[in-house]
N, C-alpha and C positions, 0 to 999 in steps of 0.2 A: 504494500500500500504506500502510495506517495505521501510525502510530508504534508502537502496542502490538504489532501483528502482526509488524512488522519486527524490533523489539527481541527479542521472544520467540523468533522463528525463529532469531535469531543466538545465543540462549542467555542473553540478559540480562534485566533487569527494566525494565519501562516506567515506573518511578516518577519519572523525571526530567521527565515531561510537564508538570506544573504549573509547573516552573521554566522550561521552554522556552516555554510559553504566556505567562508573565509577561515574559520577555525580548522576545518579539515584540510585546507590548502597550505597550512603552515609549512615552511621549508624543511623543518627537522623531521617531518613525517616521511616514512618510506612504505610502511604497510598500513598503518592506522589512518588511512586517508578516506575521502568520501567514497571511493570505490569499495572499501571494506564495509562502510556503513550501509551502502546500497545493497551489497551482497547479503548482509545480515537481515536487512529489511525484506529482501526478496525471499530468502530461505525461511525466515520466521513466518512470513505470510503463508507459505506452503504448509508449514508445520501447524499453523494456527487456523487452518481453513475450516475446522469444525466449530470454532468458537463464535460467539456473537460478534456483530459488527463493531460494537463498542470495545469489546475485548481485543479484537484484531487491531483496532485503531490504537489502543494503549500499547500493545506489543510493537506496533510500527513506530510510534513516537520514541519508545525506549530503544529500539534498534537504531534509529537515526541519531540519537543523542548519546548513546552509551559510551562513546569514545570522543565526544566533542571537545573535551579537555584532555590533552594527552602530552605529558612531559616526561614519560618513562618513569613515573613515580607511582608504582602499584598501590592501590588503596586510595591515595590522595587524588589520583586522576579520576577514579570512579565517583568519589564523593563530590568533587568539583563538577563533574559532568551532571550528576543528579541535581546539584544546585542550579546549574545552567538551565537544565530542563525545566525546573520549577519556575524560573523567571520567564522562560519562553512560553510557558503554558498559562500566562496571565488571562484570567477570565474563564478558565476551565474549572469545573467542579473540583473541590479539594480532594474528594475521594479518588478521582482519576489522577490528579497530580501525585498524590501519595503512592498510588499504584505504580506509576511510571518510575518514581524515585526508587521504590523497593526493587523493581526489576533491574534497574541500572546497578544498584548496590549489590544485587545478587551476583553480578559478574566479578566481584572482588574475589570471592572464593569459589565461584561457579557452583553454588549450592543453593538449594531451596527445598521446601517440602515436596515430597513425591507427588502430591496431588495438585501442585500449583502448575496448571497447564500453560499459563501465560509464561511463566519462568522457563518451563521446559522448551517452549518454542524459541524463546530468545537465546537461552544458553546453548541449545543444540545448534542453532544457526550460527552463533558466534564461533563455534568450533568446527563448522563445516569445512573450513580450509584444511584441517588436519586430514580429511579424507579426499582432498582434491587430487587431480592427476599429478604425477611425480614432479613435472616441471613447474607447475603452479605452486606446489608445496615448497619447492626449492626457492622460488622467488619470495614466498612468504618468509621463509627462514632467513634468507639474506636480508630482507627488509627489516625484520625485527633486530637482527644483529646490528645493522646500521643505526637503528634508533637508539641502541645502547652502546654506541661507539665510544662513549666516555670511559668504558671499562676495557682494560687490556685483555688480550685473548686468554691469559691464564685464569683471570677472575671470571670472565664470561664462561669459559669452558666448565669450570667447577659449578657455577650456578645453573647453566643450561643442562648439564648432565643430570643434576638433581631434579630439575623441572621435567625433563623427558622421562626419567625413571618413574617419577610420580604419576605422570600421565599414563604410562604403560601399565602401572600397577592397579589402575582402577578403570572402571567402565567410562568411556569418553562421553557417551550419549545417553540421555535419559529416556528417550522415546524409541519405540520399536521401529518407527519409520526412519529415524535418523540412523539407528544402528544398521538397519538393512542397507541403507544407501551409502554410508560413509565408514563404518567401523573397520572393515577389513583393510581398506586403503589407508586409514589413519594409523593402524597398528604398523603397517609396512613402512609408511613415511616416517613415523616417530622412531622406529627401530633403525632405519637407515641414518637418520640424523644423529641418533645416539651413538652409533658405531663411529661416525665421523668425529664427534667430539671426544670420544674415549681414546682415540689414537693419540699417541705422543706427537708433539710437533716434529715434523720431518719424517714421520712414519707414513709412507705412501702405499703400504700394502693394501 
């Protein structure tokens, strides 16, 4: 669902779009761009197709705004994005605003109650890139590395290995639809990247 359609359905005005677009165009971004937000909006719409129109609009707004503030500061970024969304939803019913905020904040730990179908749609869509074709996944991985360019390779290697091991140790997707579509490719992509970062520098085996 497009931004203007979702905001209008919730009773707000879509005039924050230019500011949202400018945020996602910030020069330090490589992966967390408007293309990523659009992909999450698209995939979450597919996963939320059985929900009501208002629920789908809430998921769409959360998808478009979940990374609107991104300074490679996990936790702080999501909280700032939730605050940005609140300001952008001026005129929207408080219950809807709070729901959008809660969905964005759920992306901090990628966790929510099992019966939260709105969160399931958003969180699974946010991780769809893990199950993308190999070349697209590689582009994502390079982009995230560039966004964290402030860290030298040895520091990044240690942190990234821990992240990848954690991802491989748990189920990536909450819904059966997402698991069917992306899970196998996600496991293969994550394993390939983990193998890369586990190699010692200069080891080209």
